[in-house]
C-alpha positions as CSV (number, residue, x, y, z in Angstrom):
1,M,-7.3,19.2,-2.8
2,A,-10.1,20.9,-4.9
3,L,-13.7,20.7,-3.9
4,K,-16.3,20.0,-6.5
5,R,-19.2,22.4,-6.7
6,N,-22.6,21.0,-6.4
7,P,-24.9,22.8,-8.9
8,E,-28.0,22.0,-6.9
9,D,-26.6,24.1,-4.0
10,S,-26.0,27.1,-6.1
11,V,-29.6,26.9,-7.6
12,Q,-31.0,26.9,-4.0
13,Y,-28.7,29.8,-3.0
14,N,-29.9,31.8,-6.0
15,E,-33.5,31.2,-5.2
16,D,-33.0,32.2,-1.6
17,I,-31.3,35.5,-2.7
18,T,-34.2,36.2,-5.1
19,V,-36.8,35.7,-2.4
20,K,-34.9,37.9,0.0
21,A,-34.5,40.6,-2.7
22,K,-38.2,40.6,-3.5
23,Q,-39.1,40.9,0.2
24,L,-36.6,43.8,0.7
25,F,-37.8,45.7,-2.3
26,A,-41.5,44.9,-2.0
27,S,-43.7,48.0,-2.5
28,D,-45.4,47.8,0.9
29,S,-42.2,47.7,2.8
30,V,-41.0,50.8,0.9
31,R,-44.1,52.8,1.8
32,R,-43.6,52.2,5.5
33,K,-40.2,54.0,5.5
34,E,-40.4,57.7,5.4
35,N,-37.8,59.6,3.4
36,K,-35.6,62.1,5.0
37,I,-35.1,65.7,3.7
38,L,-32.0,67.7,3.7
39,T,-32.1,70.9,5.8
40,T,-29.5,73.6,6.2
41,F,-28.9,76.3,8.8
42,S,-26.0,78.5,9.9
43,I,-24.3,78.5,13.3
44,E,-21.0,79.8,14.6
45,P,-18.1,77.4,14.3
46,S,-17.4,77.6,18.0
47,F,-21.0,76.7,18.9
48,K,-20.9,73.8,16.3
49,K,-17.7,72.5,18.0
50,E,-19.4,72.6,21.4
51,L,-22.4,70.7,20.0
52,E,-20.2,68.1,18.3
53,D,-18.3,67.5,21.6
54,L,-21.6,67.1,23.4
55,F,-23.0,64.7,20.8
56,A,-19.7,62.7,20.9
57,E,-20.1,62.2,24.6
58,L,-23.6,60.8,23.9
59,G,-22.1,58.5,21.2
60,L,-23.8,60.4,18.4
61,G,-22.5,62.0,15.2
62,W,-23.5,65.5,14.1
63,A,-26.6,64.6,12.2
64,G,-27.8,62.0,14.8
65,G,-27.2,64.6,17.5
66,I,-29.2,67.3,15.8
67,R,-32.1,64.8,15.1
68,F,-32.0,63.8,18.8
69,A,-31.9,67.4,20.0
70,L,-34.8,68.4,17.8
71,K,-36.9,65.4,18.9
72,E,-36.2,66.2,22.6
73,F,-37.1,69.9,22.0
74,S,-40.3,68.8,20.3
75,K,-41.3,66.6,23.2
76,K,-40.6,69.3,25.8
77,Y,-42.4,72.1,24.0
78,K,-45.2,70.2,22.3
79,S,-48.0,71.9,24.3
């Protein structure tokens, strides 16, 4: 059994999508989010493995673990 499509429903759906898209990409919401920058550094592979294991225990990936560690370091040594 085939269902007939109600054209009025699709018009309402398209309007809802348009409103949500405008809210998502509004200029004031974009300004609130700060962009991230890519940084690089060199460490020994064995030390990286140790850090990856530690971050995995915390439920974090590599990048999340590094960000967490830097934030904690900053809090501890702020003064």
